[in-house]
C-alpha positions as CSV (number, residue, x, y, z in Angstrom):
1,M,8.5,-20.8,-94.6
2,R,10.9,-18.7,-96.6
3,E,8.3,-16.0,-96.9
4,L,7.8,-16.0,-93.1
5,Y,11.6,-15.7,-92.7
6,Y,11.8,-12.7,-95.0
7,T,8.8,-11.0,-93.3
8,L,10.5,-11.4,-89.9
9,L,13.8,-9.9,-91.3
10,Y,11.8,-7.1,-92.9
11,C,10.1,-6.3,-89.6
12,L,13.3,-6.3,-87.7
13,W,14.9,-4.0,-90.2
14,V,11.9,-1.6,-90.2
15,D,12.0,-1.5,-86.4
16,L,15.8,-0.9,-86.3
17,I,15.5,2.0,-88.8
18,S,12.5,3.5,-86.9
19,L,14.3,3.3,-83.6
20,L,17.4,4.9,-85.0
21,F,15.8,7.6,-87.1
22,M,12.2,8.1,-86.2
23,P,11.4,6.7,-82.7
24,F,8.0,8.4,-82.6
25,R,5.7,10.2,-85.0
26,Y,3.3,12.4,-83.0
27,H,-0.4,13.1,-83.9
28,F,-2.4,15.9,-82.4
29,V,-6.1,14.9,-81.8
30,N,-8.4,17.8,-81.4
31,I,-11.1,15.9,-79.6
32,N,-11.8,16.4,-75.9
33,K,-11.5,13.2,-73.9
34,N,-10.5,12.3,-70.4
35,W,-7.1,10.7,-70.0
36,T,-8.3,7.1,-70.1
37,E,-10.6,7.7,-73.1
38,A,-7.6,9.4,-74.9
39,Q,-5.4,6.5,-74.1
40,S,-8.0,4.1,-75.5
41,Y,-8.4,6.2,-78.7
42,C,-4.6,6.4,-79.3
43,R,-4.2,2.6,-78.8
44,Q,-7.0,1.9,-81.2
45,T,-5.9,4.4,-83.8
46,Y,-2.1,4.8,-83.4
47,T,0.2,3.2,-80.8
48,D,-0.5,5.0,-77.6
49,L,-0.6,8.4,-75.9
50,A,2.6,10.5,-76.5
51,T,5.8,9.4,-74.8
52,I,8.7,11.9,-74.5
53,N,12.1,10.6,-73.5
54,N,14.4,13.5,-74.3
55,V,14.7,17.1,-75.4
56,E,14.7,16.2,-79.1
57,E,11.4,14.3,-78.8
58,M,10.0,17.2,-76.8
59,N,10.9,19.6,-79.6
60,K,9.4,17.3,-82.2
61,L,6.2,17.1,-80.2
62,K,6.1,20.9,-79.7
63,S,6.4,21.4,-83.5
64,T,3.6,18.9,-84.1
65,V,1.2,20.8,-81.8
66,E,2.4,24.3,-82.5
67,G,-0.6,26.5,-83.2
68,K,-3.0,23.7,-82.4
69,V,-3.1,23.4,-78.6
70,V,-5.3,26.1,-77.2
71,H,-4.7,25.4,-73.6
72,Y,-3.9,21.8,-72.7
73,A,-3.3,18.4,-74.4
74,W,-2.9,15.1,-72.7
75,T,0.4,13.2,-72.9
76,G,1.0,9.6,-71.9
77,L,2.5,10.4,-68.5
78,Q,0.7,9.3,-65.4
79,K,1.2,8.2,-61.8
80,G,1.5,4.5,-61.7
81,D,1.3,2.1,-58.7
82,G,3.7,3.4,-56.0
83,Q,3.0,7.0,-57.1
84,K,5.9,7.2,-59.5
85,W,5.5,8.9,-62.9
86,Q,5.5,6.5,-65.8
87,W,4.5,6.5,-69.4
88,S,1.3,4.8,-70.7
89,L,3.2,1.8,-72.0
90,N,5.1,1.5,-68.7
91,D,8.2,3.0,-70.3
92,N,10.5,4.7,-67.8
93,S,12.1,8.0,-68.5
94,A,14.3,10.4,-66.5
95,Y,13.2,13.3,-68.7
96,Y,10.6,15.7,-67.4
97,N,9.5,19.1,-68.7
98,W,7.4,20.4,-65.8
99,S,6.0,23.9,-65.8
100,S,7.1,26.1,-62.8
101,G,5.5,24.8,-59.6
102,E,4.5,21.5,-61.1
103,P,3.7,18.8,-60.3
104,N,1.6,20.2,-57.5
105,N,-1.0,17.5,-57.1
106,A,-3.8,20.0,-56.5
107,A,-6.6,18.5,-54.4
108,N,-4.7,15.3,-54.2
109,S,-6.3,14.2,-57.5
110,N,-3.7,15.0,-60.2
111,S,-2.4,11.7,-61.5
112,C,-2.2,12.4,-65.3
113,V,-0.1,14.9,-67.2
114,N,-1.0,17.3,-70.0
115,M,1.1,19.9,-71.7
116,Y,0.6,23.6,-72.3
117,A,0.9,25.1,-75.7
118,N,4.5,26.1,-74.8
119,G,5.4,22.4,-74.2
120,K,5.6,22.6,-70.4
121,W,3.9,19.9,-68.4
122,N,1.1,20.1,-65.8
123,D,-0.3,17.4,-63.6
124,D,-4.1,17.3,-63.7
125,N,-7.2,15.3,-62.8
126,C,-7.4,12.3,-65.2
127,L,-11.2,12.8,-65.5
128,T,-10.9,16.2,-67.1
129,S,-11.4,16.3,-70.8
130,F,-8.8,17.8,-73.1
131,A,-7.4,17.3,-76.6
132,F,-4.4,14.9,-76.7
133,V,-1.3,13.8,-78.5
134,C,-0.8,10.2,-79.7
135,Y,2.2,8.7,-81.3
136,T,2.9,6.0,-83.8
137,G,5.8,3.7,-82.9
138,K,7.0,0.5,-84.5
139,T,5.3,-0.9,-87.5
140,C,6.1,-4.5,-86.9
141,A,5.7,-5.1,-83.1
142,V,5.3,-8.8,-82.8
143,Y,8.2,-11.3,-83.3
144,E,6.6,-14.5,-82.1
145,V,7.4,-17.0,-84.9
146,A,6.9,-20.7,-84.9
147,F,8.8,-22.8,-87.5
148,F,7.4,-26.2,-88.2
149,T,9.3,-28.9,-90.1
């Protein structure tokens, strides 16, 4: 029981430190997949598709993909139910970095977001295949603990 208690404290501490100092670690994946396949890959290998909540995270993401993105790379932003933009993990953010004229919903089929090499965002058809960016978030995500006496 003491070991479980220390493990829980350790996980809480790691998550606190990661949230304060390294909220996300980005990973460029140079494999072409559609948005859903990219999301699945990121969830199996890392945490999820890239989430960007502010300018600092956008700059960190840009430095991660600098020189690697040829044209587009999927991010975790998509249109959810109600046609509102939301991140893959249903995180809400007021930060957007749209390219000029975007989102334009060309052909009424653009529900997922990729980024250009310059970091600006573009809405696109989710079935198109591109490279993508994943992120690694918390290392200890589950806090369900049962104590038996």
